[in-house]
N, CA, C and O of each residue as an XYZ file, in Angstrom:
292
protein
N     -11.278     -1.496     29.504
C     -12.313     -1.640     28.489
C     -13.155     -2.871     28.801
O     -12.630     -3.912     29.198
N     -14.436     -2.741     28.622
C     -15.329     -3.891     28.722
C     -15.815     -4.231     27.326
O     -15.720     -3.414     26.410
N     -16.330     -5.427     27.171
C     -16.821     -5.824     25.856
C     -18.005     -4.973     25.421
O     -18.300     -4.888     24.229
N     -18.697     -4.333     26.385
C     -19.813     -3.459     26.024
C     -19.343     -2.281     25.185
O     -20.140     -1.670     24.473
N     -18.064     -1.958     25.262
C     -17.521     -0.837     24.510
C     -17.345     -1.164     23.032
O     -17.205     -0.249     22.220
N     -17.348     -2.438     22.662
C     -17.118     -2.826     21.271
C     -18.377     -2.628     20.442
O     -19.493     -2.866     20.904
N     -18.171     -2.188     19.210
C     -19.294     -1.937     18.307
C     -18.887     -2.343     16.902
O     -17.695     -2.413     16.603
N     -19.859     -2.612     16.032
C     -19.529     -2.931     14.647
C     -18.609     -1.863     14.053
O     -18.819     -0.662     14.221
N     -17.580     -2.350     13.352
C     -16.597     -1.460     12.745
C     -15.333     -1.296     13.564
O     -14.314     -0.851     13.036
N     -15.373     -1.649     14.858
C     -14.175     -1.552     15.693
C     -13.140     -2.569     15.239
O     -13.482     -3.704     14.907
N     -11.863     -2.162     15.224
C     -10.758     -3.088     14.955
C     -10.379     -3.759     16.263
O     -10.249     -3.100     17.295
N     -10.201     -5.077     16.214
C      -9.879     -5.861     17.398
C      -8.814     -6.896     17.064
O      -8.530     -7.155     15.895
N      -8.232     -7.482     18.098
C      -7.328     -8.614     17.904
C      -7.745     -9.719     18.862
O      -8.417     -9.470     19.863
N      -7.334    -10.961     18.539
C      -7.654    -12.115     19.376
C      -6.632    -13.204     19.120
O      -5.960    -13.210     18.088
N      -6.517    -14.123     20.062
C      -5.573    -15.232     19.949
C      -6.156    -16.349     19.103
O      -7.346    -16.654     19.184
N      -5.295    -16.959     18.285
C      -5.630    -18.159     17.522
C      -4.499    -19.159     17.750
O      -3.462    -18.785     18.298
N      -4.667    -20.409     17.348
C      -3.560    -21.366     17.474
C      -2.313    -20.926     16.696
O      -1.199    -21.318     17.042
N      -2.496    -20.120     15.655
C      -1.378    -19.642     14.851
C      -0.774    -18.348     15.398
O       0.210    -17.851     14.850
N      -1.340    -17.804     16.455
C      -0.857    -16.548     17.026
C      -1.951    -15.498     17.019
O      -3.097    -15.776     16.667
N      -1.586    -14.301     17.408
C      -2.554    -13.201     17.496
C      -2.955    -12.760     16.090
O      -2.106    -12.654     15.205
N      -4.239    -12.505     15.884
C      -4.717    -12.022     14.592
C      -5.592    -10.800     14.806
O      -6.036    -10.524     15.921
N      -5.831    -10.075     13.727
C      -6.612     -8.834     13.785
C      -7.810     -8.927     12.870
O      -7.832     -9.697     11.909
N      -8.812     -8.118     13.194
C      -9.995     -8.077     12.357
C     -10.922     -6.963     12.779
O     -10.541     -6.053     13.515
N     -12.150     -7.054     12.296
C     -13.153     -6.025     12.531
C     -14.413     -6.656     13.101
O     -14.832     -7.731     12.670
N     -15.013     -5.981     14.070
C     -16.288     -6.433     14.627
C     -17.374     -6.210     13.579
O     -17.531     -5.104     13.062
N     -18.121     -7.266     13.272
C     -19.239     -7.178     12.328
C     -20.568     -7.007     13.051
O     -21.437     -6.254     12.611
N     -20.711     -7.716     14.165
C     -22.016     -7.759     14.825
C     -21.856     -8.111     16.298
O     -21.001     -8.918     16.663
N     -22.674     -7.507     17.130
C     -22.736     -7.826     18.558
C     -23.972     -8.684     18.782
O     -25.064     -8.322     18.344
N     -23.811     -9.823     19.461
C     -24.929    -10.719     19.750
C     -25.187    -10.756     21.246
O     -24.253    -10.889     22.037
N     -26.454    -10.637     21.638
C     -26.812    -10.656     23.060
C     -27.763    -11.803     23.396
O     -28.298    -11.865     24.503
N     -27.970    -12.705     22.446
C     -28.771    -13.915     22.669
C     -27.998    -15.107     22.135
O     -27.154    -14.962     21.251
N     -28.287    -16.286     22.672
C     -27.644    -17.503     22.195
C     -27.866    -17.648     20.695
O     -28.903    -17.245     20.168
N     -26.868    -18.233     20.006
C     -26.966    -18.374     18.553
C     -26.104    -19.527     18.065
O     -25.244    -20.028     18.790
N     -26.347    -19.938     16.833
C     -25.559    -20.971     16.163
C     -24.686    -20.293     15.116
O     -25.137    -19.405     14.393
N     -23.435    -20.725     15.046
C     -22.517    -20.198     14.036
C     -21.522    -21.294     13.699
O     -20.927    -21.890     14.597
N     -21.339    -21.565     12.422
C     -20.394    -22.588     11.959
C     -20.625    -23.919     12.682
O     -19.684    -24.558     13.152
N     -21.891    -24.318     12.759
C     -22.279    -25.586     13.386
C     -21.894    -25.679     14.863
O     -21.741    -26.780     15.391
N     -21.736    -24.543     15.529
C     -21.452    -24.519     16.960
C     -22.476    -23.640     17.660
O     -22.982    -22.674     17.088
N     -22.774    -23.991     18.909
C     -23.702    -23.201     19.716
C     -22.908    -22.219     20.571
O     -21.945    -22.605     21.233
N     -23.305    -20.966     20.556
C     -22.662    -19.927     21.354
C     -23.681    -19.339     22.320
O     -24.831    -19.098     21.954
N     -23.250    -19.113     23.548
C     -24.112    -18.452     24.519
C     -23.726    -16.980     24.584
O     -22.547    -16.628     24.547
N     -24.727    -16.141     24.679
C     -24.503    -14.699     24.758
C     -25.656    -14.083     25.529
O     -26.766    -14.615     25.545
N     -25.381    -12.966     26.160
C     -26.411    -12.232     26.895
C     -26.038    -10.758     26.885
O     -24.954    -10.388     26.435
N     -26.932     -9.926     27.379
C     -26.633     -8.494     27.463
C     -25.438     -8.253     28.380
O     -24.650     -7.336     28.148
N     -25.301     -9.072     29.419
C     -24.171     -8.929     30.339
C     -22.874     -9.503     29.785
O     -21.791     -9.017     30.111
N     -22.977    -10.531     28.951
C     -21.803    -11.165     28.353
C     -22.054    -11.394     26.866
O     -22.332    -12.520     26.453
N     -21.960    -10.338     26.059
C     -22.236    -10.482     24.631
C     -21.141    -11.265     23.907
O     -20.023    -11.407     24.401
N     -21.488    -11.758     22.747
C     -20.531    -12.379     21.836
C     -20.480    -11.502     20.587
O     -21.390    -10.716     20.325
N     -19.411    -11.649     19.832
C     -19.216    -10.804     18.656
C     -18.836    -11.645     17.453
O     -18.057    -12.591     17.566
N     -19.392    -11.296     16.294
C     -18.945    -11.863     15.032
C     -17.878    -10.919     14.508
O     -18.088     -9.708     14.428
N     -16.732    -11.483     14.153
C     -15.608    -10.690     13.670
C     -15.098    -11.270     12.360
O     -15.240    -12.466     12.108
N     -14.505    -10.422     11.525
C     -13.902    -10.864     10.276
C     -12.408    -10.612     10.332
O     -11.970     -9.508     10.654
N     -11.626    -11.634     10.019
C     -10.172    -11.543     10.024
C      -9.681    -10.662      8.883
O     -10.145    -10.791      7.750
N      -8.744     -9.769      9.180
C      -8.146     -8.935      8.135
C      -7.310     -9.771      7.182
O      -7.247     -9.475      5.989
N      -6.670    -10.808      7.693
C      -5.755    -11.608      6.889
C      -6.488    -12.566      5.951
O      -6.209    -12.604      4.753
N      -7.429    -13.343      6.503
C      -8.064    -14.397      5.709
C      -9.440    -14.032      5.177
O      -9.920    -14.641      4.222
N     -10.077    -13.039      5.791
C     -11.442    -12.697      5.413
C     -12.478    -13.627      6.022
O     -13.673    -13.479      5.769
N     -12.024    -14.588      6.825
C     -12.933    -15.539      7.467
C     -13.648    -14.880      8.635
O     -13.114    -13.987      9.293
N     -14.870    -15.342      8.878
C     -15.649    -14.819      9.988
C     -15.587    -15.811     11.148
O     -15.555    -17.024     10.938
N     -15.571    -15.282     12.373
C     -15.527    -16.106     13.577
C     -16.388    -15.456     14.650
O     -16.734    -14.279     14.555
N     -16.728    -16.234     15.669
C     -17.487    -15.719     16.813
C     -16.608    -15.807     18.051
O     -15.923    -16.807     18.266
N     -16.632    -14.748     18.871
C     -15.821    -14.701     20.091
C     -16.569    -13.984     21.197
O     -17.388    -13.101     20.939
N     -16.283    -14.368     22.427
C     -16.748    -13.610     23.590
C     -15.976    -12.295     23.632
O     -14.848    -12.210     23.146
N     -16.584    -11.288     24.207
C     -15.918     -9.997     24.327
C     -14.621    -10.072     25.106
O     -13.682     -9.329     24.821
N     -14.558    -10.965     26.089
C     -13.353    -11.094     26.909
C     -12.153    -11.597     26.113
O     -11.014    -11.430     26.549
N     -12.388    -12.208     24.954
C     -11.300    -12.710     24.119
C     -10.786    -11.661     23.140
O      -9.768    -11.873     22.480
N     -11.481    -10.537     23.043
C     -11.132     -9.507     22.064
C     -10.448     -8.324     22.727
O     -10.785     -7.941     23.847
N      -9.486     -7.752     22.021
C      -8.798     -6.553     22.483
C      -8.939     -5.474     21.404
O      -8.631     -5.709     20.236
N      -9.405     -4.294     21.808
C      -9.592     -3.206     20.842
C      -8.235     -2.700     20.345
O      -7.279     -2.573     21.111
N      -8.179     -2.415     19.032
C      -6.994     -1.825     18.413
C      -7.307     -0.401     17.995
O      -8.472     -0.027     17.864
N      -6.274      0.386     17.788
C      -6.468      1.743     17.283
C      -6.991      1.670     15.857
O      -6.600      0.775     15.107
N      -7.871      2.594     15.464
C      -8.354      2.615     14.076
C      -7.199      2.858     13.114
O      -6.190      3.461     13.479
N      -7.356      2.390     11.904
C      -6.318      2.611     10.885
C      -6.320      4.023     10.421
O      -5.516      4.392      9.565
């Protein structure tokens, strides 16, 4: 799987300091952007994704390479 395969609504997991967590892709970004007072680089070749955690409801930004697709519920 490549990150290009991810789309809004996909369930994904990613590593955090507390362990692996799960969530849903909210948005695919293909241009540089600011999120939570941090600068993120993104491009069509290496998109970034906004995701929402299932556990906390918090939103985060991640590169596609950090995300792993999960089976739909």
